[in-house]
DOTILUM-784960 format. One line per field, with one value per residue: chain; z, y, x of N, C-alpha, C, O, CB in turn. Coordinates in steps of 0.1 Angstrom, whole numbers, plus 2048, in hexadecimal, padded with zeros to 3 digits. Glycine has a CB too. Example, Ala and Ser with C-alpha at 12.3 -4.5 7.8 and 13.67 -1.06 7.14 Angstrom:
BEGIN
kette: [A / A]
nz: [84E / 847]
ny: [7C7 / 7EA]
nx: [884 / 880]
caz: [84E / 847]
cay: [7D3 / 7F5]
cax: [87B / 889]
cz: [84E / 84F]
cy: [7DF / 800]
cx: [884 / 881]
oz: [855 / 850]
oy: [7DF / 80B]
ox: [88E / 886]
cbz: [85A / 839]
cby: [7D3 / 7FA]
cbx: [871 / 88D]
END
This chain:
BEGIN
kette: [A / A / A / A / A / A / A / A / A / A / A / A / A / A / A / A / A / A / A / A / A / A / A / A / A / A / A / A / A / A / A / A / A / A / A / A / A / A / A / A / A / A / A / A / A / A / A / A / A / A / A / A / A / A / A / A / A / A / A / A / A / A / A / A / A / A / A / A / A / A / A / A / A / A / A / A / A / A / A / A / A / A / A / A / A / A / A / A / A / A / A / A / A / A / A / A / A / A / A / A / A / A / A / A / A / A / A / A / A / A / A / A / A / A / A / A / A / A / A / A / A / A / A / A / A / A / A / A / A / A / A / A / A / A / A / A / A / A / A / A / A / A / A / A / A / A / A / A / A / A / A / A / A / A / A / A / A / A / A / A]
nz: [800 / 7F8 / 809 / 813 / 808 / 81D / 821 / 81C / 825 / 80E / 7FA / 7F5 / 7E1 / 7E8 / 804 / 81F / 83B / 85B / 862 / 879 / 892 / 8AE / 8CF / 8D6 / 8EB / 8F3 / 8F1 / 8DF / 8F1 / 8EB / 8E9 / 8D2 / 8C4 / 8C1 / 8A7 / 899 / 89C / 88C / 873 / 871 / 86F / 855 / 848 / 833 / 812 / 800 / 7E7 / 7D3 / 7C7 / 7D9 / 7F1 / 80F / 820 / 827 / 836 / 848 / 85A / 86E / 881 / 89F / 89A / 88C / 86F / 863 / 846 / 830 / 811 / 7F9 / 7FB / 808 / 820 / 841 / 85C / 875 / 88D / 89D / 8B9 / 8C2 / 8DD / 8ED / 901 / 91C / 90B / 8F2 / 8DE / 8E3 / 8DD / 8E7 / 8E6 / 8D2 / 8B6 / 8A6 / 888 / 88A / 87A / 86B / 850 / 846 / 855 / 863 / 883 / 89A / 8B4 / 8D2 / 8D7 / 8BE / 8AF / 8BB / 8B6 / 89A / 895 / 8A0 / 891 / 876 / 878 / 880 / 86F / 855 / 851 / 85E / 855 / 864 / 86F / 882 / 88F / 8A6 / 8A8 / 890 / 894 / 8A9 / 89C / 88A / 89D / 8AA / 894 / 88D / 8A5 / 8A5 / 88E / 893 / 888 / 885 / 871 / 860 / 848 / 851 / 83F / 82E / 840 / 849 / 830 / 829 / 83D / 83E / 825 / 80C / 811 / 7FD / 7F2 / 7E5]
ny: [7F4 / 816 / 831 / 84E / 870 / 88A / 8A7 / 8C7 / 8E9 / 8F4 / 8E3 / 8EA / 900 / 919 / 92B / 93E / 951 / 956 / 976 / 983 / 973 / 963 / 957 / 938 / 935 / 91E / 8FC / 8DD / 8BF / 8A6 / 889 / 87E / 860 / 851 / 846 / 854 / 86E / 86B / 869 / 882 / 892 / 88D / 89E / 8AF / 8B4 / 8C7 / 8B8 / 8C1 / 8DA / 8D8 / 8D3 / 8E2 / 8E6 / 8E7 / 8D6 / 8D6 / 8CC / 8D9 / 8D3 / 8CF / 8DB / 8DF / 8ED / 8FD / 905 / 918 / 90A / 917 / 932 / 931 / 93C / 93C / 92E / 920 / 916 / 8FB / 8F0 / 8D3 / 8BC / 8A1 / 88A / 873 / 856 / 861 / 87E / 8A1 / 8C0 / 8DB / 8F6 / 910 / 926 / 93D / 94D / 96F / 984 / 991 / 993 / 97D / 967 / 95F / 960 / 94F / 945 / 93A / 91F / 916 / 919 / 905 / 8EE / 8EE / 8EB / 8D2 / 8C3 / 8C6 / 8BA / 8A0 / 897 / 89F / 89C / 883 / 874 / 86B / 864 / 876 / 87E / 889 / 8A2 / 8AE / 8B1 / 8C3 / 8D9 / 8E0 / 8E7 / 8FD / 90F / 913 / 91E / 936 / 943 / 945 / 936 / 91A / 908 / 901 / 8EC / 8D0 / 8C4 / 8DA / 8EC / 8DE / 8DA / 8F5 / 8FC / 8E8 / 8DC / 8C2 / 8A4 / 892 / 871 / 864]
nx: [808 / 805 / 813 / 802 / 80A / 813 / 7FE / 80A / 813 / 821 / 817 / 7FE / 7EB / 7E3 / 7E8 / 7E1 / 7EB / 7DC / 7CD / 7C5 / 7C8 / 7B9 / 7B9 / 7A8 / 78C / 77F / 787 / 788 / 783 / 789 / 79E / 7B5 / 7BF / 7E0 / 7E3 / 7CE / 7D9 / 7EF / 7E3 / 7D6 / 7EC / 7F4 / 7E3 / 7CA / 7BE / 7A8 / 794 / 785 / 76C / 757 / 761 / 76D / 783 / 7A6 / 7C0 / 7DE / 7FC / 815 / 831 / 823 / 80B / 7EB / 7DF / 7C3 / 7B4 / 79F / 795 / 78F / 796 / 7AE / 7B2 / 7BE / 7AD / 7AB / 7C3 / 7D1 / 7E1 / 7F1 / 7F6 / 808 / 7F6 / 7EE / 7EB / 7E4 / 7DC / 7D5 / 7C4 / 7D5 / 7D7 / 7C8 / 7C2 / 7AC / 7A1 / 799 / 791 / 776 / 772 / 77E / 776 / 758 / 751 / 73C / 738 / 74B / 747 / 73E / 756 / 767 / 759 / 75A / 776 / 77B / 769 / 772 / 78B / 783 / 76D / 774 / 791 / 796 / 781 / 76B / 749 / 73F / 726 / 71A / 729 / 722 / 706 / 707 / 713 / 6FF / 6EB / 6F7 / 6FA / 6DF / 6D5 / 6E5 / 6DC / 6C1 / 6AF / 69B / 696 / 6AA / 6B9 / 6CC / 6DF / 6E5 / 6F1 / 707 / 715 / 71A / 72C / 740 / 742 / 742 / 74F / 765 / 762 / 775]
caz: [800 / 7F7 / 814 / 80D / 80B / 826 / 81C / 822 / 821 / 801 / 7F1 / 7F2 / 7D7 / 7ED / 812 / 825 / 849 / 862 / 864 / 886 / 89A / 8BB / 8D6 / 8D8 / 8F9 / 8F6 / 8E9 / 8DF / 8FC / 8E5 / 8E8 / 8C6 / 8C5 / 8B9 / 899 / 894 / 89A / 880 / 867 / 871 / 86B / 847 / 843 / 829 / 808 / 7F9 / 7DA / 7C9 / 7CB / 7E3 / 7FE / 814 / 829 / 825 / 844 / 849 / 867 / 86F / 88E / 8A5 / 898 / 880 / 868 / 85C / 83C / 826 / 805 / 7ED / 7FD / 80E / 82D / 84E / 865 / 882 / 890 / 8AA / 8BE / 8C9 / 8E7 / 8F1 / 90E / 91E / 901 / 8E6 / 8DB / 8E5 / 8D9 / 8F4 / 8E4 / 8C5 / 8B3 / 89C / 881 / 88F / 870 / 866 / 841 / 842 / 85C / 86B / 88F / 8A1 / 8C3 / 8D6 / 8D6 / 8B0 / 8AB / 8BF / 8AE / 88C / 895 / 8A2 / 886 / 86A / 87A / 881 / 863 / 848 / 851 / 862 / 84E / 86E / 86E / 88B / 88F / 8B1 / 8A5 / 885 / 89A / 8B0 / 892 / 885 / 8A8 / 8AC / 889 / 88F / 8B0 / 8A1 / 884 / 898 / 87F / 889 / 865 / 858 / 845 / 856 / 834 / 82A / 84A / 848 / 823 / 82A / 846 / 83C / 817 / 80A / 811 / 7F2 / 7F6 / 7DD]
cay: [800 / 823 / 83B / 85B / 87B / 894 / 8B4 / 8D1 / 8F7 / 8F6 / 8DB / 8F1 / 90A / 927 / 92A / 94B / 950 / 95E / 984 / 987 / 967 / 965 / 94A / 933 / 934 / 910 / 8F2 / 8D0 / 8B7 / 899 / 884 / 877 / 855 / 853 / 843 / 860 / 879 / 869 / 86C / 890 / 897 / 88C / 8A9 / 8AC / 8BE / 8C7 / 8B2 / 8C7 / 8E6 / 8D6 / 8D1 / 8EF / 8E7 / 8E1 / 8D5 / 8D1 / 8CC / 8DC / 8D0 / 8C9 / 8E5 / 8DD / 8F9 / 8FA / 910 / 916 / 905 / 920 / 93F / 92F / 943 / 934 / 931 / 91B / 90F / 8F4 / 8EA / 8C6 / 8B7 / 893 / 887 / 864 / 84E / 868 / 88C / 8AA / 8CE / 8E2 / 905 / 913 / 934 / 93F / 95A / 977 / 98E / 98D / 992 / 970 / 95C / 965 / 959 / 951 / 942 / 932 / 911 / 913 / 917 / 8F9 / 8E4 / 8EE / 8E5 / 8C3 / 8BD / 8C6 / 8AF / 893 / 893 / 8A2 / 896 / 875 / 86E / 866 / 869 / 882 / 881 / 893 / 8AF / 8B3 / 8B6 / 8CF / 8E4 / 8E4 / 8EE / 90A / 917 / 916 / 928 / 943 / 949 / 947 / 92E / 90B / 901 / 8FF / 8DE / 8CB / 8C3 / 8E7 / 8F2 / 8D6 / 8DD / 902 / 8FD / 8DD / 8D7 / 8B4 / 89C / 888 / 863 / 85E]
cax: [800 / 80D / 810 / 7FE / 813 / 80C / 7FB / 813 / 811 / 825 / 810 / 7F1 / 7ED / 7E0 / 7E7 / 7E2 / 7EB / 7D2 / 7D1 / 7C1 / 7C6 / 7B4 / 7B8 / 79B / 788 / 77B / 78E / 783 / 788 / 78C / 7AB / 7B7 / 7C9 / 7ED / 7E0 / 7C7 / 7E2 / 7F8 / 7DB / 7D4 / 7F9 / 7F4 / 7DB / 7BF / 7BD / 79B / 796 / 77B / 766 / 74D / 768 / 770 / 78E / 7B3 / 7C6 / 7EC / 802 / 823 / 835 / 817 / 800 / 7E2 / 7DA / 7B6 / 7B2 / 794 / 79B / 78D / 79D / 7BB / 7B3 / 7C0 / 7A2 / 7AF / 7D0 / 7CF / 7EE / 7EF / 800 / 805 / 7F0 / 7EE / 7E4 / 7E0 / 7DF / 7CA / 7C7 / 7D9 / 7D4 / 7C4 / 7BE / 7A2 / 7A1 / 78E / 78E / 769 / 772 / 783 / 76E / 74D / 750 / 72F / 73A / 756 / 743 / 73E / 763 / 76D / 752 / 760 / 784 / 77A / 761 / 77B / 795 / 77C / 765 / 77B / 79E / 796 / 776 / 762 / 73C / 73E / 718 / 717 / 72E / 719 / 6FA / 70B / 715 / 6F1 / 6E4 / 6FD / 6F6 / 6D1 / 6D4 / 6EB / 6D3 / 6B4 / 6A6 / 69A / 692 / 6B6 / 6BC / 6D9 / 6E8 / 6E9 / 6FA / 714 / 71B / 71F / 738 / 74A / 743 / 73F / 75C / 765 / 764 / 780]
cz: [800 / 802 / 80E / 811 / 813 / 81E / 824 / 81E / 812 / 7F6 / 7ED / 7EA / 7DD / 7FC / 818 / 834 / 84F / 863 / 872 / 88F / 8A9 / 8C3 / 8D8 / 8E6 / 8FD / 8EC / 8E9 / 8EA / 8F7 / 8E6 / 8DB / 8C9 / 8BE / 8AA / 892 / 892 / 88E / 873 / 866 / 86C / 85C / 840 / 839 / 81F / 801 / 7EB / 7CF / 7CF / 7D7 / 7F1 / 802 / 81C / 824 / 833 / 842 / 857 / 866 / 87E / 895 / 8A4 / 88B / 87C / 860 / 853 / 833 / 819 / 7FA / 7EF / 802 / 81B / 839 / 857 / 874 / 882 / 89D / 8AD / 8C6 / 8D2 / 8EA / 8FF / 910 / 913 / 8F5 / 8E5 / 8DE / 8E0 / 8E6 / 8F2 / 8D5 / 8C3 / 8A7 / 895 / 886 / 886 / 869 / 856 / 83C / 849 / 865 / 878 / 895 / 8B0 / 8C5 / 8D4 / 8C7 / 8AB / 8AF / 8B8 / 8A0 / 88C / 896 / 896 / 879 / 86C / 87A / 874 / 856 / 847 / 853 / 85B / 858 / 86B / 876 / 88C / 89A / 8AE / 899 / 88B / 8A2 / 8A7 / 88D / 890 / 8AA / 8A1 / 88A / 89A / 8AC / 897 / 889 / 890 / 883 / 87D / 85B / 855 / 84A / 84B / 82F / 833 / 849 / 83B / 824 / 832 / 843 / 82D / 817 / 809 / 806 / 7F8 / 7EE / 7E5]
cy: [80C / 82C / 848 / 866 / 885 / 8A1 / 8BE / 8DF / 8F9 / 8ED / 8E1 / 8FD / 918 / 926 / 938 / 94A / 959 / 96D / 989 / 97B / 96B / 958 / 945 / 931 / 926 / 907 / 8E5 / 8C8 / 8A9 / 896 / 87B / 86C / 859 / 850 / 84F / 86C / 878 / 86C / 87B / 897 / 897 / 898 / 8A5 / 8B7 / 8BC / 8C1 / 8B8 / 8D4 / 8E5 / 8D4 / 8DF / 8F1 / 8E0 / 8E1 / 8D0 / 8D3 / 8CF / 8DB / 8C9 / 8D3 / 8E1 / 8EA / 8F6 / 906 / 90D / 913 / 910 / 92D / 93D / 935 / 939 / 938 / 92C / 915 / 909 / 8ED / 8DE / 8C3 / 8A9 / 893 / 878 / 85D / 855 / 876 / 895 / 8B8 / 8D6 / 8F1 / 906 / 922 / 933 / 94C / 962 / 983 / 989 / 98C / 984 / 964 / 963 / 95C / 95A / 94E / 93A / 923 / 90D / 910 / 90A / 8ED / 8E3 / 8E8 / 8D6 / 8BD / 8BC / 8BB / 8A1 / 88F / 895 / 89A / 887 / 86D / 867 / 86B / 876 / 887 / 88B / 8A1 / 8B5 / 8B9 / 8C3 / 8DB / 8E9 / 8EC / 8FC / 914 / 91C / 920 / 935 / 94A / 94C / 93F / 920 / 902 / 8FE / 8F0 / 8DB / 8CA / 8D0 / 8ED / 8EB / 8D9 / 8EB / 904 / 8F4 / 8DA / 8C8 / 8AD / 892 / 87B / 85C / 85E]
cx: [809 / 809 / 80C / 808 / 80C / 809 / 804 / 80F / 815 / 81E / 802 / 7F4 / 7EB / 7DE / 7EA / 7E2 / 7DF / 7D7 / 7CE / 7BE / 7C2 / 7B4 / 7AA / 798 / 784 / 782 / 787 / 78A / 78C / 79B / 7AB / 7C1 / 7D6 / 7EB / 7D8 / 7D0 / 7EB / 7F0 / 7D8 / 7E1 / 7FB / 7EC / 7D0 / 7BF / 7B0 / 79D / 78D / 775 / 75C / 754 / 76E / 77C / 79A / 7B9 / 7D5 / 7F1 / 810 / 827 / 828 / 80B / 7F8 / 7DD / 7CE / 7B3 / 7A6 / 79A / 79A / 796 / 7AB / 7BD / 7B5 / 7B4 / 7A5 / 7BD / 7CF / 7DC / 7EA / 7FA / 7FD / 7FF / 7F0 / 7E5 / 7DF / 7E4 / 7D3 / 7CE / 7C9 / 7D7 / 7D0 / 7C1 / 7B4 / 7A4 / 796 / 78A / 781 / 768 / 777 / 77C / 764 / 74B / 741 / 730 / 746 / 753 / 743 / 74C / 769 / 766 / 758 / 76D / 783 / 773 / 76A / 785 / 78E / 776 / 76D / 788 / 79D / 78B / 76C / 754 / 739 / 72F / 715 / 71D / 726 / 70C / 6FC / 70D / 708 / 6EA / 6EA / 6FA / 6E8 / 6CF / 6D9 / 6E2 / 6C5 / 6A9 / 6A6 / 697 / 69E / 6B8 / 6CA / 6E3 / 6EE / 6F3 / 707 / 71B / 721 / 72C / 743 / 74C / 740 / 74D / 75B / 768 / 770 / 78D]
oz: [807 / 804 / 804 / 81C / 811 / 815 / 830 / 814 / 80B / 7EA / 7E3 / 7EB / 7D8 / 801 / 815 / 839 / 848 / 864 / 877 / 893 / 8AF / 8BD / 8DA / 8EE / 908 / 8E0 / 8F3 / 8ED / 8FF / 8E5 / 8DA / 8CF / 8B5 / 8A2 / 887 / 888 / 887 / 86A / 85B / 864 / 856 / 835 / 838 / 823 / 7FD / 7E4 / 7C4 / 7DA / 7DE / 7FB / 7FA / 820 / 81E / 83B / 83A / 85E / 85D / 886 / 890 / 8AD / 880 / 883 / 857 / 858 / 830 / 815 / 7F2 / 7E6 / 800 / 822 / 83A / 85A / 87D / 877 / 8A7 / 8A6 / 8CF / 8D0 / 8EB / 908 / 906 / 914 / 8ED / 8EA / 8DB / 8DF / 8EF / 8FC / 8CD / 8CC / 89F / 89C / 886 / 889 / 863 / 851 / 831 / 843 / 86D / 877 / 894 / 8B7 / 8BC / 8CF / 8C3 / 8A3 / 8A6 / 8B5 / 89B / 883 / 88E / 893 / 872 / 863 / 874 / 86F / 84E / 83E / 84C / 85B / 854 / 866 / 872 / 88B / 897 / 8B1 / 89A / 887 / 8A2 / 8AA / 88C / 88D / 8AC / 8A3 / 887 / 898 / 8AF / 898 / 883 / 891 / 886 / 87E / 850 / 85E / 847 / 84C / 82B / 82F / 849 / 83C / 81F / 82E / 844 / 82A / 821 / 800 / 805 / 802 / 7F1 / 7DF]
oy: [80D / 82F / 84D / 866 / 887 / 8A5 / 8BE / 8E1 / 8FF / 8F1 / 8DD / 904 / 922 / 920 / 93E / 944 / 961 / 96F / 993 / 978 / 974 / 94E / 94D / 92C / 922 / 90A / 8E2 / 8CA / 8A1 / 89E / 871 / 86F / 862 / 858 / 852 / 873 / 881 / 871 / 880 / 8A0 / 89E / 89B / 899 / 8C3 / 8B1 / 8C5 / 8B3 / 8D8 / 8EE / 8D3 / 8E6 / 8FC / 8D6 / 8EB / 8C6 / 8DB / 8CA / 8E1 / 8BF / 8D3 / 8E0 / 8F2 / 8ED / 911 / 901 / 91A / 911 / 931 / 946 / 934 / 92F / 944 / 933 / 911 / 90F / 8E5 / 8DE / 8C6 / 8A5 / 89A / 871 / 85F / 850 / 87A / 891 / 8BB / 8D6 / 8F8 / 8FE / 929 / 929 / 956 / 95E / 98B / 97F / 986 / 980 / 959 / 96B / 952 / 965 / 956 / 934 / 91C / 902 / 907 / 903 / 8E3 / 8D8 / 8E0 / 8CF / 8B1 / 8B2 / 8B3 / 898 / 884 / 88C / 892 / 87F / 861 / 85E / 876 / 87F / 893 / 895 / 8AB / 8C1 / 8C3 / 8CC / 8E6 / 8F5 / 8F6 / 905 / 91F / 927 / 92A / 940 / 956 / 954 / 941 / 91A / 8F6 / 8FB / 8E9 / 8E2 / 8CE / 8D1 / 8F3 / 8F2 / 8DB / 8ED / 90B / 8F7 / 8D6 / 8C3 / 8B0 / 88A / 879 / 851 / 85A]
ox: [813 / 7FD / 813 / 80E / 800 / 810 / 804 / 807 / 80E / 81F / 7FC / 7FE / 7F1 / 7D4 / 7F5 / 7D9 / 7D9 / 7E3 / 7D4 / 7B3 / 7C8 / 7AF / 7A1 / 7A0 / 786 / 784 / 781 / 796 / 790 / 7A3 / 7A4 / 7CB / 7D6 / 7F0 / 7DB / 7CF / 7EE / 7F5 / 7D9 / 7E0 / 802 / 7EF / 7CD / 7C0 / 7AC / 7A7 / 78D / 777 / 75A / 74D / 773 / 77F / 79A / 7B8 / 7D7 / 7EC / 817 / 820 / 824 / 802 / 7FE / 7D8 / 7CF / 7B1 / 7A3 / 7A4 / 7A3 / 79C / 7B3 / 7C7 / 7AD / 7B2 / 7A2 / 7C2 / 7CC / 7E1 / 7E3 / 805 / 7F1 / 804 / 7F2 / 7D9 / 7D7 / 7EF / 7C7 / 7DA / 7C1 / 7D6 / 7D3 / 7BE / 7B4 / 7A7 / 78A / 782 / 780 / 75F / 776 / 77B / 768 / 744 / 73B / 72A / 74C / 75C / 748 / 74F / 76F / 76D / 75A / 770 / 789 / 777 / 76A / 787 / 794 / 778 / 76C / 78B / 7A3 / 78B / 765 / 752 / 732 / 72D / 70D / 716 / 724 / 708 / 6F4 / 709 / 706 / 6E4 / 6E2 / 6F7 / 6E5 / 6C7 / 6D3 / 6E0 / 6BE / 69D / 6B1 / 697 / 69C / 6BA / 6D4 / 6EE / 6F9 / 6FD / 712 / 728 / 72C / 735 / 74F / 757 / 73C / 754 / 752 / 76F / 773 / 798]
cbz: [80C / 7E9 / 81D / 812 / 7FE / 832 / 81E / 81F / 82A / 800 / 7F6 / 800 / 7CB / 7E6 / 818 / 81F / 84F / 870 / 85A / 886 / 89B / 8BB / 8E4 / 8D0 / 8FB / 8F5 / 8EE / 8D2 / 907 / 8D7 / 8F5 / 8BA / 8C1 / 8BF / 898 / 89D / 8A7 / 880 / 868 / 87F / 872 / 842 / 83C / 831 / 7FE / 7F9 / 7DB / 7C5 / 7BF / 7E0 / 7FC / 81B / 836 / 81B / 84D / 83E / 86F / 86A / 897 / 8B4 / 897 / 884 / 860 / 865 / 834 / 826 / 800 / 7EC / 808 / 805 / 82F / 854 / 860 / 886 / 88F / 8A8 / 8C7 / 8BE / 8F4 / 8F0 / 910 / 92B / 908 / 8E5 / 8CD / 8F4 / 8D1 / 8F7 / 8E6 / 8C1 / 8AF / 8A1 / 871 / 89C / 865 / 86A / 83B / 847 / 864 / 864 / 899 / 89B / 8C9 / 8E4 / 8DC / 8A8 / 8B1 / 8CE / 8AE / 887 / 8A1 / 8AF / 883 / 868 / 887 / 88C / 862 / 846 / 85B / 871 / 845 / 87C / 871 / 886 / 892 / 8BE / 8A0 / 87A / 8A3 / 8B9 / 886 / 881 / 8B4 / 8AD / 87C / 891 / 8BC / 89B / 878 / 898 / 870 / 893 / 85E / 85E / 836 / 85D / 829 / 828 / 859 / 849 / 817 / 830 / 854 / 843 / 812 / 7FE / 81F / 7E8 / 7F5 / 7D0]
cby: [800 / 829 / 83C / 85F / 881 / 898 / 8B8 / 8CF / 901 / 8F3 / 8CD / 8F5 / 909 / 92C / 920 / 955 / 956 / 959 / 98D / 990 / 95E / 96C / 94C / 925 / 93E / 90F / 8F1 / 8C9 / 8B7 / 898 / 87B / 880 / 848 / 84A / 836 / 863 / 87B / 85A / 865 / 896 / 891 / 87F / 8B2 / 8AB / 8BD / 8D5 / 8A3 / 8BD / 8EC / 8CB / 8C7 / 8F4 / 8E1 / 8E9 / 8CB / 8D8 / 8BF / 8EB / 8DD / 8C6 / 8F3 / 8D3 / 900 / 8F7 / 912 / 923 / 8F8 / 924 / 947 / 934 / 94C / 937 / 92A / 90F / 91A / 8E9 / 8F4 / 8BB / 8C0 / 88B / 88D / 861 / 848 / 867 / 88E / 8AB / 8D4 / 8DF / 90D / 90A / 93C / 93D / 957 / 97D / 98F / 996 / 99D / 96F / 953 / 967 / 95D / 947 / 93B / 935 / 90F / 91E / 922 / 8F7 / 8E7 / 8FD / 8EB / 8C0 / 8C6 / 8D3 / 8B1 / 893 / 89C / 8B1 / 89C / 874 / 863 / 869 / 85E / 88D / 874 / 88E / 8AD / 8A8 / 8AB / 8CD / 8DF / 8D8 / 8E5 / 908 / 910 / 90A / 922 / 941 / 940 / 956 / 92F / 909 / 907 / 906 / 8DB / 8BE / 8BB / 8F0 / 8F0 / 8C7 / 8DC / 90B / 8FA / 8D1 / 8DA / 8B1 / 896 / 88C / 85B / 867]
cbx: [7F6 / 80B / 81D / 7F0 / 818 / 815 / 7EB / 821 / 819 / 834 / 80E / 7EA / 7E4 / 7D3 / 7F1 / 7D8 / 7F8 / 7CF / 7CA / 7B4 / 7D3 / 7A6 / 7BF / 799 / 77D / 76C / 79D / 785 / 77E / 787 / 7AF / 7BB / 7C3 / 7F8 / 7D8 / 7BB / 7EA / 7FC / 7CD / 7D1 / 805 / 7EF / 7E4 / 7B2 / 7C9 / 794 / 793 / 771 / 75F / 745 / 774 / 764 / 78A / 7BC / 7BE / 7F5 / 800 / 826 / 839 / 81A / 805 / 7D7 / 7E6 / 7AB / 7BF / 78B / 794 / 77E / 795 / 7C6 / 7A7 / 7CD / 795 / 7A5 / 7DC / 7C4 / 7F6 / 7ED / 800 / 812 / 7E2 / 7E9 / 7D8 / 7D1 / 7E4 / 7C6 / 7BB / 7E7 / 7E1 / 7B7 / 7CA / 794 / 7A0 / 792 / 799 / 75E / 77A / 792 / 778 / 740 / 75A / 726 / 72D / 75A / 735 / 737 / 76C / 76C / 743 / 760 / 78C / 773 / 755 / 782 / 79C / 772 / 758 / 77E / 7A8 / 794 / 77B / 766 / 732 / 746 / 710 / 71D / 73D / 716 / 6F4 / 718 / 71E / 6E9 / 6E5 / 70C / 6F9 / 6C8 / 6DD / 6F9 / 6D3 / 6B0 / 6AA / 68F / 687 / 6C2 / 6BA / 6D8 / 6E2 / 6DD / 6F4 / 711 / 712 / 714 / 733 / 745 / 751 / 736 / 75F / 770 / 758 / 782]
END
């Protein structure tokens, strides 16, 4: 079996750093296994227009960038803990022309959801439901279709 090549800053066509990074007030509490961390370190490159995230890792920091604009949105620093890896610190883009923040909780859900659903390919059912609930709460609308909310925030992950 051929080992996949890691996604790197230089392998992506368009990568822009954050212009107004702000420390995240809430962090995911999940512990990723050593195997999951190895997969996260390989990163993820959007394979088409319907995918919205590129992810690459330098040292122990995961960089989450929007695929169309190249804008850096999140940077999550990982640290080893007993039996795995956790996010020990993270920053989010606070410039509203690059990322429209809604809440601290939304930010941590997005970080964990991109890493879990996009990079690792997990179903992440609870995180997806949380994303829809937070989006509905923020918009004041209870009739938002879950699929529309998920596609708007995450895009569609290719199965190829």
